[in-house]
C-alpha positions as CSV (number, residue, x, y, z in Angstrom):
1,X,87.5,183.6,-22.4
2,X,84.0,185.0,-23.0
3,X,80.4,183.3,-22.6
4,X,80.1,183.4,-26.4
5,X,83.2,181.4,-26.3
6,X,82.6,179.2,-23.5
7,X,79.0,178.4,-25.2
8,X,80.5,176.7,-28.3
9,X,83.5,174.8,-26.6
10,X,80.4,173.4,-24.8
11,X,77.8,172.8,-27.8
12,X,81.2,171.0,-29.5
13,X,81.1,169.0,-26.6
14,X,77.5,168.3,-26.2
15,X,78.0,167.3,-29.8
16,X,81.0,164.8,-29.7
17,X,79.3,163.4,-26.7
18,X,75.9,162.8,-28.8
19,X,78.0,160.9,-31.7
20,X,80.0,159.1,-29.0
21,X,76.2,157.8,-27.8
22,X,75.6,156.7,-31.2
23,X,78.7,154.8,-32.2
24,X,80.3,154.1,-28.4
25,X,82.9,151.7,-30.5
26,X,84.0,153.7,-33.2
27,X,86.4,156.6,-33.1
28,X,84.6,159.8,-33.5
29,X,86.6,161.4,-37.1
30,X,87.4,165.3,-36.8
31,X,84.9,165.7,-40.3
32,X,82.8,164.1,-38.5
33,X,82.3,165.9,-35.7
34,X,83.3,168.5,-37.9
35,X,79.5,168.2,-40.2
36,X,77.8,166.9,-37.1
37,X,78.6,171.0,-35.4
38,X,78.6,172.4,-38.3
39,X,81.9,173.9,-38.0
40,X,84.9,174.6,-40.6
41,X,88.2,172.2,-39.7
42,X,89.9,175.3,-39.0
43,X,87.4,176.4,-36.4
44,X,87.0,173.1,-35.2
45,X,90.8,172.3,-34.8
46,X,91.0,175.6,-32.8
47,X,88.6,174.6,-29.9
48,X,89.6,171.3,-29.9
49,X,93.3,172.2,-29.4
50,X,91.5,174.4,-26.1
51,X,89.1,171.7,-24.9
52,X,92.6,169.1,-25.3
53,X,94.3,171.9,-23.0
54,X,91.8,171.7,-20.4
55,X,92.2,167.9,-20.3
56,X,88.9,167.5,-21.2
57,X,88.6,165.4,-24.9
58,X,91.6,163.7,-26.4
59,X,93.4,164.0,-30.5
60,X,94.9,161.3,-32.2
61,X,95.8,163.2,-35.1
62,X,97.9,161.9,-38.5
63,X,99.7,162.7,-41.4
64,X,100.4,166.7,-40.1
65,X,97.7,167.0,-38.2
66,X,94.7,167.1,-41.5
67,X,92.7,164.3,-40.4
68,X,92.2,161.5,-37.0
69,X,89.9,161.5,-33.9
70,X,88.7,163.1,-31.2
71,X,87.5,161.4,-27.8
72,X,86.4,162.9,-24.5
73,X,88.2,161.7,-21.7
74,X,86.0,160.7,-18.7
75,X,88.2,161.1,-15.5
């Protein structure tokens, strides 16, 4: 992966961490993360797929993957 992609993934993880810190007991919706990160949903989903494959986030998708929630995996 090039530096630009890595920087984008790191920024997405930081945005998710900030959301989880603000609302620790509430799941983070894909829509909220998309808005906070300033990413179109299609880009967000591609990046989250990479992060999920790396074991850094967990995705819970509903109805064909259109909506859902995401969380950081802290091991």
